[in-house]
C-alpha positions in Angstrom: -28.5 -17.7 -18.9 -27.0 -14.2 -19.5 -26.2 -12.0 -16.4 -29.1 -9.3 -17.2 -31.2 -12.1 -16.8 -29.5 -13.3 -13.6 -29.9 -9.7 -12.2 -33.6 -9.5 -12.5 -35.6 -9.3 -9.9 -36.3 -12.1 -8.3 -39.6 -13.7 -8.5 -41.6 -15.5 -5.4 -42.1 -19.2 -7.1 -44.5 -22.5 -5.8 -42.8 -24.2 -3.2 -43.2 -27.1 -5.3 -40.4 -25.6 -7.2 -37.8 -26.0 -5.4 -34.3 -26.7 -7.0 -31.3 -26.3 -5.0 -28.1 -26.3 -6.3 -25.9 -29.8 -6.2 -24.8 -30.7 -2.8 -21.3 -32.7 -1.8 -21.8 -36.6 -1.3 -20.5 -35.9 2.1 -22.4 -36.7 5.4 -23.5 -33.6 6.9 -21.4 -34.2 10.3 -18.5 -34.0 8.2 -19.7 -31.0 6.4 -20.3 -29.1 9.8 -16.6 -30.4 11.2 -15.2 -29.3 7.8 -16.2 -25.9 7.6 -15.9 -25.0 11.5 -12.5 -26.5 11.3 -11.3 -24.6 8.3 -14.2 -22.8 6.3 -11.5 -21.3 3.6 -10.1 -24.4 2.7 -13.1 -26.6 2.7 -15.2 -24.2 0.2 -11.9 -23.9 -2.0 -11.9 -27.4 -2.1 -15.7 -27.6 -3.2 -15.6 -24.9 -5.8 -13.8 -26.3 -8.5 -16.2 -29.7 -8.2 -19.5 -28.2 -7.9 -18.9 -24.8 -9.3 -20.6 -21.1 -8.7 -23.3 -22.8 -6.2 -23.7 -25.8 -4.4 -25.5 -26.4 -0.9 -24.3 -27.4 2.3 -25.7 -28.2 6.0 -23.7 -26.1 8.0 -23.3 -25.4 11.8 -25.2 -22.1 13.0 -26.7 -20.9 9.5 -28.0 -24.4 8.9 -29.2 -25.2 5.3 -26.9 -22.9 3.2 -26.5 -22.3 -0.8 -22.5 -21.2 -0.9 -22.3 -19.1 -3.8 -18.8 -18.2 -5.9 -20.3 -16.7 -9.1 -20.3 -12.8 -9.0 -23.6 -12.7 -11.0 -25.7 -14.5 -8.3 -23.5 -12.2 -5.8 -24.9 -9.6 -7.6 -28.5 -10.5 -7.9 -28.0 -11.8 -4.1 -27.0 -8.0 -2.7 -29.3 -6.6 -4.9 -32.4 -8.6 -4.1 -35.3 -7.2 -2.3 -34.9 -6.8 1.2 -38.1 -8.4 1.6 -37.2 -11.8 0.0 -33.7 -11.8 1.7 -32.7 -10.0 4.7 -29.9 -10.2 7.3 -28.4 -13.7 7.8 -29.4 -15.7 10.8 -27.7 -15.7 13.3 -25.6 -12.7 12.8 -23.4 -10.3 14.7 -25.9 -8.9 16.6 -25.5 -11.6 19.1 -22.4 -10.2 20.0 -22.8 -6.6 19.2 -26.0 -6.2 20.6 -29.6 -6.0 19.6 -29.0 -2.2 18.5 -26.3 -2.5 16.0 -27.0 -2.0 12.4 -26.3 -5.7 12.0 -29.1 -6.7 13.8 -31.6 -4.4 11.5 -33.6 -5.6 8.7 -35.3 -4.0 5.7 -37.0 -0.2 6.7 -35.3 -0.5 9.9 -31.6 -1.0 8.5 -32.2 1.9 5.9 -33.2 4.3 8.6 -30.2 3.4 10.6 -27.9 3.5 7.7 -29.0 6.9 6.8 -28.1 8.0 10.1 -24.4 6.7 10.2 -23.6 7.2 6.8 -23.0 11.1 7.4 -19.6 10.8 9.4 -18.2 8.5 7.1 -18.4 9.7 3.9 -17.1 13.2 2.0 -15.7 16.2 4.2 -15.9 14.3 7.4 -13.7 11.9 6.2 -11.1 14.4 5.3 -11.0 15.5 8.6 -9.8 12.1 10.3 -6.6 12.3 7.9 -4.8 14.1 10.5 -5.6 11.8 13.0 -4.7 8.4 10.8 -1.2 10.1 10.1 -0.8 11.4 13.8 -1.4 7.7 15.1 0.6 6.1 12.4 3.5 8.2 13.7 3.3 7.6 17.4 3.1 3.9 17.3 5.9 3.8 14.7 8.1 5.8 17.1 9.4 2.6 18.8 9.7 0.4 16.4 12.8 -1.5 16.0 15.5 -0.9 13.2 17.0 -3.8 11.5 14.9 -6.4 13.1 12.2 -8.4 11.9 8.9 -7.4 14.0 5.0 -8.5 13.9 2.8 -5.3 12.4 -0.3 -6.8 13.1 -0.6 -5.7 16.7 1.0 -2.4 15.6 -1.8 -2.0 13.2 -4.7 -3.0 15.7 -3.7 0.0 18.5 -3.3 2.5 15.4 -6.7 1.2 13.8 -8.1 1.5 17.5 -6.8 4.5 18.4 -7.9 6.1 15.1 -11.4 5.1 15.2 -11.5 6.0 18.9 -10.3 9.5 18.2 -12.9 9.5 15.3 -15.7 8.5 17.2 -15.2 10.2 20.6 -13.3 13.5 19.0 -10.8 13.5 22.2 -8.4 11.7 24.4 -8.9 10.8 28.0 -9.2 8.3 31.0 -12.2 7.1 29.3 -10.7 6.4 26.1 -7.9 4.8 28.0 -10.5 2.2 29.5 -12.1 1.4 26.3 -8.2 0.8 24.9 -7.8 -2.0 27.7 -11.5 -3.6 26.6 -12.1 -3.4 23.2 -8.9 -5.7 22.2 -9.7 -8.7 24.1 -13.6 -8.0 23.5 -13.1 -8.3 19.7 -10.7 -11.0 19.5 -13.1 -13.3 21.9 -16.2 -11.7 20.4 -14.6 -12.9 17.0 -14.1 -16.3 17.9 -17.4 -16.7 19.8 -19.5 -15.4 16.5 -18.8 -18.3 14.8 -20.5 -20.7 17.1 -23.7 -21.7 18.2 -24.6 -19.1 21.2 -25.7 -21.5 24.7 -28.7 -21.1 26.5 -26.9 -19.3 29.2 -23.2 -18.2 29.8 -22.1 -20.9 32.3 -20.5 -18.2 34.7 -17.9 -15.4 34.7 -15.2 -18.1 33.7 -16.8 -19.2 30.7 -16.1 -17.2 26.9 -19.8 -16.0 27.3 -19.3 -15.1 30.5 -16.0 -13.0 30.0 -17.9 -11.7 27.0 -20.6 -10.2 29.2 -18.4 -8.8 31.6 -16.6 -6.8 28.8 -19.8 -5.6 28.0 -20.8 -4.5 31.2 -17.7 -2.5 31.6 -18.1 -1.2 28.0 -21.5 -0.2 28.9 -20.5 1.9 32.0 -17.8 3.8 30.4 -20.2 4.8 27.1 -22.9 6.1 29.5 -20.2 8.3 31.1 -19.1 9.4 27.6 -22.6 10.3 26.3 -23.4 12.6 29.4 -19.9 14.0 29.1 -20.6 14.9 25.4 -24.4 16.2 26.3 -22.9 18.5 28.9 -20.3 19.9 26.6 -21.0 23.7 26.2 -19.8 22.9 22.5 -22.1 20.3 21.9 -23.7 21.6 18.9 -19.9 22.4 17.5 -18.9 19.0 17.7 -18.0 16.6 14.6 -17.1 13.6 16.1 -19.1 10.4 15.5 -20.7 10.3 18.8 -22.1 14.0 19.1 -23.3 13.4 15.0 -25.5 10.4 16.5 -26.6 12.0 19.4 -27.8 15.1 17.2 -29.0 12.7 14.6 -33.0 12.0 14.3 -35.0 9.8 12.5 -37.5 11.2 9.5 -40.6 11.3 12.2 -38.3 13.0 14.9 -37.4 10.4 17.2 -33.7 9.8 18.0 -31.7 6.5 18.9 -32.2 5.3 22.6 -28.8 5.1 24.4 -28.5 1.5 24.3 -28.5 1.5 20.7 -26.4 4.1 20.4 -24.0 2.0 22.9 -24.7 -0.9 20.5 -24.0 1.4 17.1 -20.7 2.6 19.0 -19.4 -1.0 19.3 -20.3 -2.0 16.0 -18.3 0.7 14.6 -15.0 -0.1 17.1 -15.1 -3.5 16.3 -15.5 -3.5 12.5 -13.5 -0.4 12.3 -10.4 -2.0 14.0 -9.8 -5.6 13.6 -10.4 -5.8 9.9 -8.8 -2.7 8.7 -5.7 -4.1 11.1 -5.5 -7.6 9.3 -5.6 -5.8 5.7 -2.6 -3.8 6.6 -0.8 -6.7 8.1 -1.5 -8.2 5.0 -0.3 -5.2 3.1 3.3 -5.3 4.8 3.5 -8.9 4.4 3.2 -8.6 0.5 5.1 -5.4 -0.1 8.2 -6.7 1.7 8.0 -10.0 -0.7 7.5 -7.8 -4.0 10.6 -5.7 -4.6 9.4 -4.0 -7.6 5.6 -3.1 -6.4 7.6 -1.4 -3.3 9.7 0.3 -5.4 6.7 2.1 -7.4 4.9 2.5 -3.7 8.3 4.5 -2.4 8.6 6.6 -5.3 4.8 7.5 -5.2 4.6 8.3 -1.5 7.4 11.4 -2.2 4.6 12.5 -4.6 0.7 13.8 -4.0 -0.3 10.9 -6.0 -2.2 7.4 -4.6 -2.8 5.8 -7.9 -0.5 3.1 -7.4 -1.3 2.8 -3.8 -4.8 2.4 -4.2 -4.2 -0.5 -6.7 -1.9 -2.3 -4.2 -5.0 -2.0 -1.3 -7.1 -3.3 -4.1 -4.6 -6.4 -4.7 -3.9 -7.1 -1.4 -7.9 -7.2 -0.5 -8.2 -9.5 -3.5 -5.3 -11.7 -2.9 -5.8 -11.8 1.0 -9.2 -11.7 2.0 -9.8 -10.6 5.1 -13.2 -11.3 5.5 -14.3 -14.5 3.5 -18.3 -14.5 3.6 -20.9 -12.3 3.2 -24.4 -14.1 3.8 -28.5 -13.5 3.4 -31.7 -15.4 4.8 -34.6 -16.3 2.4 -37.7 -14.8 4.0 -39.9 -15.2 1.1 -41.7 -18.7 0.3 -38.9 -19.3 -2.2 -36.1 -17.1 -3.8 -35.1 -17.6 -7.3 -31.0 -17.4 -7.5 -29.9 -17.8 -11.5 -31.3 -21.5 -12.2 -31.6 -22.3 -8.8 -34.9 -21.7 -6.7 -33.8 -21.3 -2.9 -36.6 -22.3 -0.5 -37.6 -20.1 3.0 -35.1 -20.7 5.9 -32.0 -21.3 4.3 -28.8 -19.3 4.1 -27.3 -17.8 1.2 -23.5 -17.2 1.6 -21.2 -15.6 -0.8 -17.7 -16.9 -0.6 -15.8 -14.0 -0.8 -12.3 -15.3 -1.2 -13.4 -17.8 -4.0 -14.9 -15.0 -6.0 -11.9 -13.0 -5.3 -10.2 -16.2 -7.0 -12.1 -16.4 -10.3 -9.4 -16.7 -13.2 -12.3 -15.5 -15.4 -12.1 -12.0 -13.5 -8.2 -12.7 -12.9 -6.0 -14.0 -15.0 -3.4 -16.3 -13.0 -5.1 -15.3 -9.7 -2.4 -16.6 -7.2 -0.1 -13.8 -8.6 0.2 -10.4 -6.7 -0.4 -8.1 -9.2 -1.7 -4.6 -8.3 -1.2 -3.6 -12.0 -4.4 -5.2 -12.2 -6.3 -2.2 -10.5 -3.7 0.2 -11.7 -5.7 3.3 -13.4 -9.0 1.2 -13.5 -11.6 0.1 -10.8 -12.4 -3.5 -10.4 -15.7 -4.6 -11.0 -18.4 -3.7 -8.3 -19.4 -7.6 -8.0 -16.2 -9.6 -8.4 -14.3 -7.4 -5.8 -16.5 -7.4 -2.6 -14.0 -7.0 0.5 -16.7 -4.8 1.9 -19.6 -7.1 0.8 -22.4 -5.4 -1.4 -25.9 -4.2 -1.7 -27.6 -2.3 0.9 -25.6 -4.1 3.4 -22.0 -3.3 2.3 -20.0 -1.8 5.1 -21.1 1.6 5.9 -17.3 2.0 7.2 -15.7 1.3 3.9 -14.5 4.8 2.7 -12.9 5.5 6.0 -11.3 2.2 6.0 -9.5 2.7 2.7 -8.8 6.3 3.2 -7.2 5.3 7.0 -4.9 2.3 4.9 -4.2 4.8 2.3 -2.9 7.2 4.7 -1.2 4.9 7.2 0.8 3.1 4.4 2.0 6.5 3.0 3.1 7.8 6.4 5.1 4.5 6.8 6.7 4.7 3.5 7.5 8.2 3.7 9.2 7.6 7.1 10.8 3.8 7.0 12.7 2.1 4.4 11.2 -1.4 4.0 13.5 -4.2 3.4 12.7 -6.9 1.2 12.9 -10.9 1.8 12.8 -13.9 0.0 11.0 -16.1 2.7 7.9 -18.0 1.7 4.2 -16.0 2.1 2.8 -16.1 5.6 0.0 -18.5 5.8 -3.8 -17.5 6.5 -4.7 -17.3 10.0 -8.6 -17.8 11.5 -9.0 -15.4 14.4 -12.9 -16.4 13.9 -14.4 -13.8 11.8 -11.3 -12.4 10.0 -8.0 -14.3 8.5 -4.5 -12.7 9.4 -1.2 -13.2 8.6 0.0 -16.4 10.7 3.2 -14.7 11.8 1.8 -11.3 12.1 2.7 -9.8 8.9 6.3 -9.4 9.8 9.0 -6.7 8.3 12.2 -5.1 8.6 12.3 -1.4 8.8 15.1 1.2 8.6 14.2 4.9 9.0 14.8 7.3 6.5 17.4 9.7 7.4 
């Protein structure tokens, strides 16, 4: 079957024609345990045996079709949102019902229109200075000649950068958010892949602690919204919060305070951990590939960034931070290639496995930025930000931030190479980070 046939608009067919991909001959209980303990490992074992699509019974998501074929991923991402929508459950149970992750169909499309302007074009150029300043501020205390973890410094850089981009200034309120957000993101990331209990079981339980963080967050955001609205220069402000407060839907209505709080929390969480994790992998990879590092250093002293972009793309491919993107079947049935998936099933794209296909990436285990030098990757075989209507709205923001952070470090530090084995991937719940924190050794350039 050709890709053009697969990519055609999915049709709704009689339920009697349901045709599911093959399922592993493993008890559902063992499938669930394996996926919960090490989803990347178990999917990696099943793809060579069952190919581009297979069926599993998963915890949280229930009956699920796992997809590892870019053509099938394309069909899923480009499908009519009335046929397949947001995966259930999703991150809205952690981020709130007003988050873009909670919305579907027309509501999701309307919200994305409001969120897109602050994260594209001229707005991003305004943030480049912030990215450089936060990198230099954090790097001022880096030790010389001694190995240190880069993950936590990157977490602070990305959090401070997104806070300044969202709120436009520094101050006591942002200091309080700096104390709330990191433990909230860590806890929320772990709980997001677990079933939600019917109650929180008190303030000492994980869900109780998450609720407590949320109450503190809502108090701070409420004060920040009031401060921004009362600003005499409110109409001239270009920070994300001011833009959201001024934005209206086509019918003239605006977002509620609760929705704005949920959306800002989504931006802070999504624009923080995943970008920092990718940067941790960047330093872990380039310190083990002298030839790559040498080219990066040479380019950093110029105005170019073509090779740096190729390195970032290859890191996102070879060390995928978010390993799956999912949808939920709402139509009576949904045609996915040769398969017919019934209503109520989840369909999950195994991003990590798509990035490891030898058909698209010869010798996929080799770290080779030349794959992307001078050319952009195929849209549906390189999907670190997901795809289709639910592709990460902050993808451009994250890409520019990573580019500026890496350039700034290269201009001010010499990174020492190492022959140590590559770091293994560590699951933080939603994201995968370097197990040893993306360690590196630097010396300041004189």
